[in-house]
PDB file as gemmi writes it, atoms N, CA and C in Angstrom:
CRYST1    1.000    1.000    1.000  90.00  90.00  90.00 P 1                      
ATOM      1  N   MET A   1     127.144 143.712 122.684  1.00  0.00           N  
ATOM      2  CA  MET A   1     126.990 142.279 122.916  1.00  0.00           C  
ATOM      3  C   MET A   1     125.605 141.810 122.469  1.00  0.00           C  
ATOM      4  N   GLN A   2     124.584 142.598 122.792  1.00  0.00           N  
ATOM      5  CA  GLN A   2     123.215 142.237 122.406  1.00  0.00           C  
ATOM      6  C   GLN A   2     123.088 142.188 120.886  1.00  0.00           C  
ATOM      7  N   LYS A   3     123.814 143.052 120.179  1.00  0.00           N  
ATOM      8  CA  LYS A   3     123.767 143.109 118.731  1.00  0.00           C  
ATOM      9  C   LYS A   3     124.283 141.795 118.131  1.00  0.00           C  
ATOM     10  N   TYR A   4     125.338 141.246 118.719  1.00  0.00           N  
ATOM     11  CA  TYR A   4     125.912 139.999 118.210  1.00  0.00           C  
ATOM     12  C   TYR A   4     124.985 138.820 118.461  1.00  0.00           C  
ATOM     13  N   LYS A   5     124.348 138.795 119.626  1.00  0.00           N  
ATOM     14  CA  LYS A   5     123.408 137.705 119.938  1.00  0.00           C  
ATOM     15  C   LYS A   5     122.232 137.710 118.970  1.00  0.00           C  
ATOM     16  N   THR A   6     121.731 138.890 118.672  1.00  0.00           N  
ATOM     17  CA  THR A   6     120.615 139.008 117.735  1.00  0.00           C  
ATOM     18  C   THR A   6     121.037 138.544 116.342  1.00  0.00           C  
ATOM     19  N   GLY A   7     122.241 138.918 115.948  1.00  0.00           N  
ATOM     20  CA  GLY A   7     122.771 138.516 114.632  1.00  0.00           C  
ATOM     21  C   GLY A   7     122.936 137.009 114.537  1.00  0.00           C  
ATOM     22  N   ILE A   8     123.457 136.388 115.591  1.00  0.00           N  
ATOM     23  CA  ILE A   8     123.650 134.937 115.619  1.00  0.00           C  
ATOM     24  C   ILE A   8     122.298 134.228 115.604  1.00  0.00           C  
ATOM     25  N   LEU A   9     121.360 134.713 116.396  1.00  0.00           N  
ATOM     26  CA  LEU A   9     120.023 134.118 116.425  1.00  0.00           C  
ATOM     27  C   LEU A   9     119.348 134.231 115.061  1.00  0.00           C  
ATOM     28  N   PHE A  10     119.467 135.391 114.441  1.00  0.00           N  
ATOM     29  CA  PHE A  10     118.895 135.594 113.116  1.00  0.00           C  
ATOM     30  C   PHE A  10     119.530 134.631 112.096  1.00  0.00           C  
ATOM     31  N   SER A  11     120.840 134.440 112.164  1.00  0.00           N  
ATOM     32  CA  SER A  11     121.546 133.526 111.267  1.00  0.00           C  
ATOM     33  C   SER A  11     121.076 132.089 111.473  1.00  0.00           C  
ATOM     34  N   LEU A  12     120.882 131.697 112.720  1.00  0.00           N  
ATOM     35  CA  LEU A  12     120.412 130.342 113.003  1.00  0.00           C  
ATOM     36  C   LEU A  12     118.998 130.112 112.459  1.00  0.00           C  
ATOM     37  N   VAL A  13     118.151 131.116 112.577  1.00  0.00           N  
ATOM     38  CA  VAL A  13     116.780 131.012 112.049  1.00  0.00           C  
ATOM     39  C   VAL A  13     116.824 130.867 110.531  1.00  0.00           C  
ATOM     40  N   ILE A  14     117.658 131.637 109.866  1.00  0.00           N  
ATOM     41  CA  ILE A  14     117.787 131.556 108.406  1.00  0.00           C  
ATOM     42  C   ILE A  14     118.292 130.164 107.993  1.00  0.00           C  
ATOM     43  N   VAL A  15     119.291 129.654 108.667  1.00  0.00           N  
ATOM     44  CA  VAL A  15     119.820 128.306 108.362  1.00  0.00           C  
ATOM     45  C   VAL A  15     118.736 127.258 108.578  1.00  0.00           C  
ATOM     46  N   PHE A  16     117.990 127.382 109.648  1.00  0.00           N  
ATOM     47  CA  PHE A  16     116.903 126.431 109.925  1.00  0.00           C  
ATOM     48  C   PHE A  16     115.864 126.455 108.800  1.00  0.00           C  
ATOM     49  N   LEU A  17     115.479 127.627 108.357  1.00  0.00           N  
ATOM     50  CA  LEU A  17     114.502 127.751 107.273  1.00  0.00           C  
ATOM     51  C   LEU A  17     115.034 127.161 105.970  1.00  0.00           C  
ATOM     52  N   ILE A  18     116.294 127.359 105.696  1.00  0.00           N  
ATOM     53  CA  ILE A  18     116.899 126.777 104.492  1.00  0.00           C  
ATOM     54  C   ILE A  18     116.875 125.255 104.562  1.00  0.00           C  
ATOM     55  N   VAL A  19     117.218 124.712 105.704  1.00  0.00           N  
ATOM     56  CA  VAL A  19     117.204 123.259 105.883  1.00  0.00           C  
ATOM     57  C   VAL A  19     115.785 122.708 105.713  1.00  0.00           C  
ATOM     58  N   VAL A  20     114.803 123.388 106.272  1.00  0.00           N  
ATOM     59  CA  VAL A  20     113.409 122.953 106.142  1.00  0.00           C  
ATOM     60  C   VAL A  20     112.981 122.986 104.677  1.00  0.00           C  
ATOM     61  N   CYS A  21     113.328 124.026 103.958  1.00  0.00           N  
ATOM     62  CA  CYS A  21     112.969 124.128 102.537  1.00  0.00           C  
ATOM     63  C   CYS A  21     113.617 123.017 101.716  1.00  0.00           C  
ATOM     64  N   ILE A  22     114.877 122.743 101.971  1.00  0.00           N  
ATOM     65  CA  ILE A  22     115.560 121.663 101.246  1.00  0.00           C  
ATOM     66  C   ILE A  22     114.902 120.327 101.534  1.00  0.00           C  
ATOM     67  N   ARG A  23     114.558 120.102 102.772  1.00  0.00           N  
ATOM     68  CA  ARG A  23     113.891 118.843 103.153  1.00  0.00           C  
ATOM     69  C   ARG A  23     112.545 118.697 102.446  1.00  0.00           C  
ATOM     70  N   LEU A  24     111.767 119.771 102.391  1.00  0.00           N  
ATOM     71  CA  LEU A  24     110.474 119.724 101.708  1.00  0.00           C  
ATOM     72  C   LEU A  24     110.645 119.473 100.210  1.00  0.00           C  
ATOM     73  N   MET A  25     111.630 120.109  99.605  1.00  0.00           N  
ATOM     74  CA  MET A  25     111.882 119.888  98.179  1.00  0.00           C  
ATOM     75  C   MET A  25     112.290 118.436  97.932  1.00  0.00           C  
ATOM     76  N   TRP A  26     113.069 117.859  98.833  1.00  0.00           N  
ATOM     77  CA  TRP A  26     113.486 116.470  98.709  1.00  0.00           C  
ATOM     78  C   TRP A  26     112.274 115.544  98.762  1.00  0.00           C  
ATOM     79  N   GLN A  27     111.341 115.826  99.664  1.00  0.00           N  
ATOM     80  CA  GLN A  27     110.130 115.008  99.775  1.00  0.00           C  
ATOM     81  C   GLN A  27     109.294 115.083  98.502  1.00  0.00           C  
ATOM     82  N   VAL A  28     109.175 116.265  97.925  1.00  0.00           N  
ATOM     83  CA  VAL A  28     108.426 116.430  96.676  1.00  0.00           C  
ATOM     84  C   VAL A  28     109.098 115.643  95.558  1.00  0.00           C  
ATOM     85  N   THR A  29     110.418 115.656  95.516  1.00  0.00           N  
ATOM     86  CA  THR A  29     111.155 114.893  94.503  1.00  0.00           C  
ATOM     87  C   THR A  29     110.907 113.407  94.668  1.00  0.00           C  
ATOM     88  N   ILE A  30     110.960 112.910  95.893  1.00  0.00           N  
ATOM     89  CA  ILE A  30     110.719 111.495  96.160  1.00  0.00           C  
ATOM     90  C   ILE A  30     109.306 111.114  95.724  1.00  0.00           C  
ATOM     91  N   LEU A  31     108.321 111.945  96.050  1.00  0.00           N  
ATOM     92  CA  LEU A  31     106.941 111.648  95.671  1.00  0.00           C  
ATOM     93  C   LEU A  31     106.774 111.614  94.160  1.00  0.00           C  
ATOM     94  N   SER A  32     107.431 112.502  93.440  1.00  0.00           N  
ATOM     95  CA  SER A  32     107.300 112.498  91.984  1.00  0.00           C  
ATOM     96  C   SER A  32     107.958 111.255  91.387  1.00  0.00           C  
ATOM     97  N   VAL A  33     109.070 110.808  91.947  1.00  0.00           N  
ATOM     98  CA  VAL A  33     109.713 109.577  91.477  1.00  0.00           C  
ATOM     99  C   VAL A  33     108.809 108.382  91.765  1.00  0.00           C  
ATOM    100  N   GLU A  34     108.198 108.339  92.942  1.00  0.00           N  
ATOM    101  CA  GLU A  34     107.278 107.259  93.272  1.00  0.00           C  
ATOM    102  C   GLU A  34     106.100 107.250  92.309  1.00  0.00           C  
ATOM    103  N   ASN A  35     105.548 108.403  92.024  1.00  0.00           N  
ATOM    104  CA  ASN A  35     104.412 108.494  91.118  1.00  0.00           C  
ATOM    105  C   ASN A  35     104.784 107.994  89.722  1.00  0.00           C  
ATOM    106  N   ALA A  36     105.949 108.398  89.231  1.00  0.00           N  
ATOM    107  CA  ALA A  36     106.404 107.955  87.910  1.00  0.00           C  
ATOM    108  C   ALA A  36     106.608 106.447  87.890  1.00  0.00           C  
ATOM    109  N   PHE A  37     107.163 105.898  88.972  1.00  0.00           N  
ATOM    110  CA  PHE A  37     107.399 104.459  89.029  1.00  0.00           C  
ATOM    111  C   PHE A  37     106.086 103.689  89.026  1.00  0.00           C  
ATOM    112  N   VAL A  38     105.105 104.149  89.800  1.00  0.00           N  
ATOM    113  CA  VAL A  38     103.808 103.474  89.840  1.00  0.00           C  
ATOM    114  C   VAL A  38     103.148 103.540  88.469  1.00  0.00           C  
ATOM    115  N   GLN A  39     103.213 104.687  87.808  1.00  0.00           N  
ATOM    116  CA  GLN A  39     102.613 104.803  86.475  1.00  0.00           C  
ATOM    117  C   GLN A  39     103.279 103.847  85.493  1.00  0.00           C  
ATOM    118  N   ASP A  40     104.608 103.766  85.535  1.00  0.00           N  
ATOM    119  CA  ASP A  40     105.339 102.851  84.664  1.00  0.00           C  
ATOM    120  C   ASP A  40     104.956 101.412  84.952  1.00  0.00           C  
ATOM    121  N   PHE A  41     104.880 101.084  86.228  1.00  0.00           N  
ATOM    122  CA  PHE A  41     104.554  99.723  86.656  1.00  0.00           C  
ATOM    123  C   PHE A  41     103.158  99.325  86.184  1.00  0.00           C  
ATOM    124  N   VAL A  42     102.183 100.194  86.386  1.00  0.00           N  
ATOM    125  CA  VAL A  42     100.802  99.915  85.991  1.00  0.00           C  
ATOM    126  C   VAL A  42     100.699  99.843  84.470  1.00  0.00           C  
ATOM    127  N   TYR A  43     101.431 100.692  83.776  1.00  0.00           N  
ATOM    128  CA  TYR A  43     101.393 100.664  82.316  1.00  0.00           C  
ATOM    129  C   TYR A  43     101.875  99.314  81.782  1.00  0.00           C  
ATOM    130  N   ILE A  44     102.988  98.822  82.308  1.00  0.00           N  
ATOM    131  CA  ILE A  44     103.511  97.522  81.859  1.00  0.00           C  
ATOM    132  C   ILE A  44     102.493  96.422  82.137  1.00  0.00           C  
ATOM    133  N   LEU A  45     101.903  96.427  83.313  1.00  0.00           N  
ATOM    134  CA  LEU A  45     100.955  95.367  83.652  1.00  0.00           C  
ATOM    135  C   LEU A  45      99.697  95.436  82.803  1.00  0.00           C  
ATOM    136  N   TYR A  46      99.163  96.630  82.600  1.00  0.00           N  
ATOM    137  CA  TYR A  46      97.947  96.743  81.797  1.00  0.00           C  
ATOM    138  C   TYR A  46      98.204  96.538  80.312  1.00  0.00           C  
ATOM    139  N   LEU A  47      99.402  96.877  79.842  1.00  0.00           N  
ATOM    140  CA  LEU A  47      99.771  96.574  78.464  1.00  0.00           C  
ATOM    141  C   LEU A  47      99.752  95.062  78.253  1.00  0.00           C  
ATOM    142  N   THR A  48     100.283  94.336  79.218  1.00  0.00           N  
ATOM    143  CA  THR A  48     100.265  92.878  79.156  1.00  0.00           C  
ATOM    144  C   THR A  48      98.835  92.367  79.178  1.00  0.00           C  
ATOM    145  N   GLU A  49      98.000  92.973  80.006  1.00  0.00           N  
ATOM    146  CA  GLU A  49      96.601  92.580  80.080  1.00  0.00           C  
ATOM    147  C   GLU A  49      95.914  92.792  78.731  1.00  0.00           C  
ATOM    148  N   ASP A  50      96.201  93.907  78.077  1.00  0.00           N  
ATOM    149  CA  ASP A  50      95.616  94.174  76.757  1.00  0.00           C  
ATOM    150  C   ASP A  50      96.049  93.130  75.736  1.00  0.00           C  
ATOM    151  N   GLN A  51      97.275  92.687  75.833  1.00  0.00           N  
ATOM    152  CA  GLN A  51      97.753  91.653  74.911  1.00  0.00           C  
ATOM    153  C   GLN A  51      97.016  90.340  75.134  1.00  0.00           C  
ATOM    154  N   VAL A  52      96.652  90.052  76.379  1.00  0.00           N  
ATOM    155  CA  VAL A  52      95.868  88.850  76.666  1.00  0.00           C  
ATOM    156  C   VAL A  52      94.470  89.002  76.079  1.00  0.00           C  
ATOM    157  N   ILE A  53      93.873  90.179  76.252  1.00  0.00           N  
ATOM    158  CA  ILE A  53      92.532  90.422  75.721  1.00  0.00           C  
ATOM    159  C   ILE A  53      92.528  90.274  74.197  1.00  0.00           C  
ATOM    160  N   ASP A  54      93.571  90.810  73.550  1.00  0.00           N  
ATOM    161  CA  ASP A  54      93.643  90.740  72.089  1.00  0.00           C  
ATOM    162  C   ASP A  54      94.015  89.356  71.581  1.00  0.00           C  
ATOM    163  N   GLY A  55      94.367  88.450  72.480  1.00  0.00           N  
ATOM    164  CA  GLY A  55      94.729  87.100  72.083  1.00  0.00           C  
ATOM    165  C   GLY A  55      96.173  86.961  71.643  1.00  0.00           C  
ATOM    166  N   GLU A  56      96.986  87.993  71.857  1.00  0.00           N  
ATOM    167  CA  GLU A  56      98.392  87.936  71.461  1.00  0.00           C  
ATOM    168  C   GLU A  56      99.214  87.097  72.431  1.00  0.00           C  
ATOM    169  N   LEU A  57      98.792  87.037  73.673  1.00  0.00           N  
ATOM    170  CA  LEU A  57      99.510  86.285  74.700  1.00  0.00           C  
ATOM    171  C   LEU A  57      98.531  85.387  75.440  1.00  0.00           C  
ATOM    172  N   THR A  58      99.034  84.261  75.901  1.00  0.00           N  
ATOM    173  CA  THR A  58      98.227  83.456  76.806  1.00  0.00           C  
ATOM    174  C   THR A  58      98.445  83.995  78.205  1.00  0.00           C  
ATOM    175  N   ALA A  59      97.584  83.605  79.114  1.00  0.00           N  
ATOM    176  CA  ALA A  59      97.715  84.084  80.495  1.00  0.00           C  
ATOM    177  C   ALA A  59      99.038  83.637  81.102  1.00  0.00           C  
ATOM    178  N   GLU A  60      99.475  82.430  80.760  1.00  0.00           N  
ATOM    179  CA  GLU A  60     100.738  81.921  81.322  1.00  0.00           C  
ATOM    180  C   GLU A  60     101.929  82.750  80.842  1.00  0.00           C  
ATOM    181  N   LYS A  61     101.948  83.077  79.541  1.00  0.00           N  
ATOM    182  CA  LYS A  61     103.049  83.874  79.009  1.00  0.00           C  
ATOM    183  C   LYS A  61     103.018  85.292  79.571  1.00  0.00           C  
ATOM    184  N   ALA A  62     101.811  85.837  79.723  1.00  0.00           N  
ATOM    185  CA  ALA A  62     101.689  87.186  80.284  1.00  0.00           C  
ATOM    186  C   ALA A  62     102.187  87.213  81.722  1.00  0.00           C  
ATOM    187  N   ALA A  63     101.795  86.205  82.494  1.00  0.00           N  
ATOM    188  CA  ALA A  63     102.250  86.148  83.885  1.00  0.00           C  
ATOM    189  C   ALA A  63     103.764  85.990  83.948  1.00  0.00           C  
ATOM    190  N   ALA A  64     104.324  85.172  83.063  1.00  0.00           N  
ATOM    191  CA  ALA A  64     105.781  84.989  83.043  1.00  0.00           C  
ATOM    192  C   ALA A  64     106.486  86.287  82.667  1.00  0.00           C  
ATOM    193  N   PHE A  65     105.897  87.035  81.733  1.00  0.00           N  
ATOM    194  CA  PHE A  65     106.485  88.319  81.334  1.00  0.00           C  
ATOM    195  C   PHE A  65     106.505  89.295  82.501  1.00  0.00           C  
ATOM    196  N   VAL A  66     105.380  89.404  83.195  1.00  0.00           N  
ATOM    197  CA  VAL A  66     105.304  90.325  84.324  1.00  0.00           C  
ATOM    198  C   VAL A  66     106.274  89.900  85.423  1.00  0.00           C  
ATOM    199  N   GLU A  67     106.349  88.590  85.668  1.00  0.00           N  
ATOM    200  CA  GLU A  67     107.280  88.089  86.680  1.00  0.00           C  
ATOM    201  C   GLU A  67     108.719  88.434  86.311  1.00  0.00           C  
ATOM    202  N   SER A  68     109.064  88.345  85.014  1.00  0.00           N  
ATOM    203  CA  SER A  68     110.442  88.619  84.618  1.00  0.00           C  
ATOM    204  C   SER A  68     110.750  90.113  84.650  1.00  0.00           C  
ATOM    205  N   TYR A  69     109.730  90.928  84.363  1.00  0.00           N  
ATOM    206  CA  TYR A  69     109.946  92.375  84.340  1.00  0.00           C  
ATOM    207  C   TYR A  69     110.034  92.958  85.749  1.00  0.00           C  
ATOM    208  N   TYR A  70     109.164  92.483  86.632  1.00  0.00           N  
ATOM    209  CA  TYR A  70     109.145  92.938  88.024  1.00  0.00           C  
ATOM    210  C   TYR A  70     109.070  91.729  88.946  1.00  0.00           C  
ATOM    211  N   PRO A  71     110.186  91.031  89.156  1.00  0.00           N  
ATOM    212  CA  PRO A  71     110.128  89.847  90.018  1.00  0.00           C  
ATOM    213  C   PRO A  71     109.800  90.199  91.469  1.00  0.00           C  
ATOM    214  N   VAL A  72     109.191  89.249  92.144  1.00  0.00           N  
ATOM    215  CA  VAL A  72     108.825  89.457  93.544  1.00  0.00           C  
ATOM    216  C   VAL A  72     110.094  89.663  94.358  1.00  0.00           C  
ATOM    217  N   GLY A  73     110.076  90.647  95.216  1.00  0.00           N  
ATOM    218  CA  GLY A  73     111.189  90.884  96.122  1.00  0.00           C  
ATOM    219  C   GLY A  73     112.372  91.599  95.492  1.00  0.00           C  
ATOM    220  N   SER A  74     112.254  92.020  94.229  1.00  0.00           N  
ATOM    221  CA  SER A  74     113.390  92.695  93.609  1.00  0.00           C  
ATOM    222  C   SER A  74     113.492  94.114  94.145  1.00  0.00           C  
ATOM    223  N   LYS A  75     114.697  94.626  94.125  1.00  0.00           N  
ATOM    224  CA  LYS A  75     114.913  96.002  94.568  1.00  0.00           C  
ATOM    225  C   LYS A  75     115.210  96.833  93.331  1.00  0.00           C  
ATOM    226  N   LEU A  76     114.145  97.060  92.544  1.00  0.00           N  
ATOM    227  CA  LEU A  76     114.325  97.755  91.273  1.00  0.00           C  
ATOM    228  C   LEU A  76     114.761  99.194  91.483  1.00  0.00           C  
ATOM    229  N   ARG A  77     114.036  99.908  92.313  1.00  0.00           N  
ATOM    230  CA  ARG A  77     114.361 101.295  92.602  1.00  0.00           C  
ATOM    231  C   ARG A  77     114.243 101.489  94.102  1.00  0.00           C  
ATOM    232  N   PRO A  78     115.329 101.297  94.815  1.00  0.00           N  
ATOM    233  CA  PRO A  78     115.261 101.421  96.268  1.00  0.00           C  
ATOM    234  C   PRO A  78     114.805 102.809  96.705  1.00  0.00           C  
ATOM    235  N   ASN A  79     114.168 102.868  97.832  1.00  0.00           N  
ATOM    236  CA  ASN A  79     113.699 104.113  98.450  1.00  0.00           C  
ATOM    237  C   ASN A  79     112.640 104.836  97.631  1.00  0.00           C  
ATOM    238  N   THR A  80     111.882 104.100  96.825  1.00  0.00           N  
ATOM    239  CA  THR A  80     110.795 104.768  96.111  1.00  0.00           C  
ATOM    240  C   THR A  80     109.494 104.165  96.596  1.00  0.00           C  
ATOM    241  N   VAL A  81     108.841 103.376  95.779  1.00  0.00           N  
ATOM    242  CA  VAL A  81     107.535 102.844  96.134  1.00  0.00           C  
ATOM    243  C   VAL A  81     107.682 101.719  97.151  1.00  0.00           C  
ATOM    244  N   PRO A  82     106.897 101.743  98.205  1.00  0.00           N  
ATOM    245  CA  PRO A  82     106.954 100.645  99.161  1.00  0.00           C  
ATOM    246  C   PRO A  82     106.610  99.314  98.488  1.00  0.00           C  
ATOM    247  N   ALA A  83     107.304  98.276  98.880  1.00  0.00           N  
ATOM    248  CA  ALA A  83     107.114  96.961  98.266  1.00  0.00           C  
ATOM    249  C   ALA A  83     105.672  96.480  98.397  1.00  0.00           C  
ATOM    250  N   LYS A  84     105.004  96.868  99.468  1.00  0.00           N  
ATOM    251  CA  LYS A  84     103.614  96.448  99.679  1.00  0.00           C  
ATOM    252  C   LYS A  84     102.706  96.976  98.564  1.00  0.00           C  
ATOM    253  N   VAL A  85     102.911  98.238  98.164  1.00  0.00           N  
ATOM    254  CA  VAL A  85     102.110  98.842  97.098  1.00  0.00           C  
ATOM    255  C   VAL A  85     102.367  98.118  95.783  1.00  0.00           C  
ATOM    256  N   VAL A  86     103.637  97.892  95.461  1.00  0.00           N  
ATOM    257  CA  VAL A  86     104.007  97.224  94.224  1.00  0.00           C  
ATOM    258  C   VAL A  86     103.407  95.824  94.184  1.00  0.00           C  
ATOM    259  N   GLU A  87     103.520  95.093  95.271  1.00  0.00           N  
ATOM    260  CA  GLU A  87     103.005  93.728  95.307  1.00  0.00           C  
ATOM    261  C   GLU A  87     101.483  93.710  95.185  1.00  0.00           C  
ATOM    262  N   THR A  88     100.796  94.670  95.780  1.00  0.00           N  
ATOM    263  CA  THR A  88      99.333  94.728  95.666  1.00  0.00           C  
ATOM    264  C   THR A  88      98.912  94.949  94.218  1.00  0.00           C  
ATOM    265  N   ILE A  89      99.531  95.914  93.561  1.00  0.00           N  
ATOM    266  CA  ILE A  89      99.212  96.180  92.152  1.00  0.00           C  
ATOM    267  C   ILE A  89      99.509  94.952  91.312  1.00  0.00           C  
ATOM    268  N   ARG A  90     100.678  94.376  91.505  1.00  0.00           N  
ATOM    269  CA  ARG A  90     101.113  93.228  90.722  1.00  0.00           C  
ATOM    270  C   ARG A  90     100.172  92.048  90.886  1.00  0.00           C  
ATOM    271  N   SER A  91      99.798  91.742  92.108  1.00  0.00           N  
ATOM    272  CA  SER A  91      98.943  90.576  92.342  1.00  0.00           C  
ATOM    273  C   SER A  91      97.542  90.786  91.773  1.00  0.00           C  
ATOM    274  N   ARG A  92      97.009  91.998  91.888  1.00  0.00           N  
ATOM    275  CA  ARG A  92      95.674  92.270  91.346  1.00  0.00           C  
ATOM    276  C   ARG A  92      95.658  92.134  89.826  1.00  0.00           C  
ATOM    277  N   VAL A  93      96.664  92.696  89.174  1.00  0.00           N  
ATOM    278  CA  VAL A  93      96.676  92.649  87.717  1.00  0.00           C  
ATOM    279  C   VAL A  93      96.964  91.239  87.224  1.00  0.00           C  
ATOM    280  N   LEU A  94      97.853  90.519  87.892  1.00  0.00           N  
ATOM    281  CA  LEU A  94      98.108  89.130  87.491  1.00  0.00           C  
ATOM    282  C   LEU A  94      96.857  88.278  87.662  1.00  0.00           C  
ATOM    283  N   GLU A  95      96.112  88.536  88.716  1.00  0.00           N  
ATOM    284  CA  GLU A  95      94.853  87.809  88.922  1.00  0.00           C  
ATOM    285  C   GLU A  95      93.886  88.100  87.779  1.00  0.00           C  
ATOM    286  N   ARG A  96      93.797  89.359  87.403  1.00  0.00           N  
ATOM    287  CA  ARG A  96      92.913  89.743  86.295  1.00  0.00           C  
ATOM    288  C   ARG A  96      93.389  89.134  84.975  1.00  0.00           C  
ATOM    289  N   ILE A  97      94.708  89.141  84.740  1.00  0.00           N  
ATOM    290  CA  ILE A  97      95.260  88.539  83.524  1.00  0.00           C  
ATOM    291  C   ILE A  97      94.903  87.059  83.470  1.00  0.00           C  
ATOM    292  N   ASN A  98      95.014  86.367  84.580  1.00  0.00           N  
ATOM    293  CA  ASN A  98      94.684  84.945  84.594  1.00  0.00           C  
ATOM    294  C   ASN A  98      93.203  84.713  84.316  1.00  0.00           C  
ATOM    295  N   ARG A  99      92.341  85.571  84.866  1.00  0.00           N  
ATOM    296  CA  ARG A  99      90.902  85.448  84.580  1.00  0.00           C  
ATOM    297  C   ARG A  99      90.618  85.695  83.115  1.00  0.00           C  
ATOM    298  N   LEU A 100      91.250  86.727  82.563  1.00  0.00           N  
ATOM    299  CA  LEU A 100      91.040  87.051  81.158  1.00  0.00           C  
ATOM    300  C   LEU A 100      91.607  85.964  80.253  1.00  0.00           C  
ATOM    301  N   GLY A 101      92.685  85.344  80.685  1.00  0.00           N  
ATOM    302  CA  GLY A 101      93.304  84.296  79.881  1.00  0.00           C  
ATOM    303  C   GLY A 101      92.403  83.095  79.686  1.00  0.00           C  
ATOM    304  N   GLN A 102      91.433  82.921  80.555  1.00  0.00           N  
ATOM    305  CA  GLN A 102      90.519  81.798  80.422  1.00  0.00           C  
ATOM    306  C   GLN A 102      89.563  82.016  79.257  1.00  0.00           C  
ATOM    307  N   ASP A 103      89.369  83.263  78.855  1.00  0.00           N  
ATOM    308  CA  ASP A 103      88.473  83.563  77.742  1.00  0.00           C  
ATOM    309  C   ASP A 103      89.079  84.700  76.924  1.00  0.00           C  
ATOM    310  N   ASN A 104      90.280  84.472  76.366  1.00  0.00           N  
ATOM    311  CA  ASN A 104      90.948  85.559  75.667  1.00  0.00           C  
ATOM    312  C   ASN A 104      90.473  85.724  74.228  1.00  0.00           C  
ATOM    313  N   VAL A 105      89.462  84.976  73.801  1.00  0.00           N  
ATOM    314  CA  VAL A 105      88.901  85.179  72.473  1.00  0.00           C  
ATOM    315  C   VAL A 105      88.009  86.414  72.482  1.00  0.00           C  
ATOM    316  N   THR A 106      87.122  86.503  73.462  1.00  0.00           N  
ATOM    317  CA  THR A 106      86.204  87.648  73.534  1.00  0.00           C  
ATOM    318  C   THR A 106      86.709  88.718  74.480  1.00  0.00           C  
ATOM    319  N   GLY A 107      87.602  88.369  75.388  1.00  0.00           N  
ATOM    320  CA  GLY A 107      88.102  89.352  76.347  1.00  0.00           C  
ATOM    321  C   GLY A 107      87.145  89.605  77.486  1.00  0.00           C  
ATOM    322  N   GLU A 108      86.096  88.803  77.592  1.00  0.00           N  
ATOM    323  CA  GLU A 108      85.137  89.007  78.670  1.00  0.00           C  
ATOM    324  C   GLU A 108      85.608  88.300  79.928  1.00  0.00           C  
ATOM    325  N   GLU A 109      85.363  88.930  81.048  1.00  0.00           N  
ATOM    326  CA  GLU A 109      85.715  88.317  82.315  1.00  0.00           C  
ATOM    327  C   GLU A 109      84.649  87.306  82.695  1.00  0.00           C  
ATOM    328  N   HIS A 110      85.083  86.259  83.370  1.00  0.00           N  
ATOM    329  CA  HIS A 110      84.136  85.282  83.879  1.00  0.00           C  
ATOM    330  C   HIS A 110      83.571  85.784  85.189  1.00  0.00           C  
ATOM    331  N   LYS A 111      82.284  85.706  85.346  1.00  0.00           N  
ATOM    332  CA  LYS A 111      81.659  86.126  86.591  1.00  0.00           C  
ATOM    333  C   LYS A 111      81.558  84.912  87.494  1.00  0.00           C  
ATOM    334  N   THR A 112      82.017  85.091  88.709  1.00  0.00           N  
ATOM    335  CA  THR A 112      81.935  83.988  89.665  1.00  0.00           C  
ATOM    336  C   THR A 112      80.716  84.190  90.542  1.00  0.00           C  
ATOM    337  N   GLU A 113      80.024  83.121  90.771  1.00  0.00           N  
ATOM    338  CA  GLU A 113      78.829  83.206  91.596  1.00  0.00           C  
ATOM    339  C   GLU A 113      79.175  82.742  93.005  1.00  0.00           C  
ATOM    340  N   GLY A 114      78.546  83.360  93.983  1.00  0.00           N  
ATOM    341  CA  GLY A 114      78.772  82.975  95.378  1.00  0.00           C  
ATOM    342  C   GLY A 114      78.156  81.621  95.679  1.00  0.00           C  
ATOM    343  N   LEU A 115      78.616  81.006  96.744  1.00  0.00           N  
ATOM    344  CA  LEU A 115      78.114  79.685  97.117  1.00  0.00           C  
ATOM    345  C   LEU A 115      76.740  79.744  97.698  1.00  0.00           C  
TER     346      LEU A 115                                                      
END                                                                             
């Protein structure tokens, strides 16, 4: 009887370890998908920014492009990057694009002075 209990306990421990390993692998997969999505997202936004610097796009057209590619509140890839992260990146780059659009001949940013 003791032999069977030990065998069952050993089997349960093995199953538990397998489940833990699968869960960890799933988390690593999710993180890699999130990382790829953030890189893609930043690349699109900075590519647009470069086009503004080069004078190929106005700030308004660049902002419209970014809005159409990644609209606010869209569920592009559910369960990947939190919407807060995406919105933070998007708003910062759009703000920079708008600043650059004011002087897209030289590509220099305007410095704002405090009051």
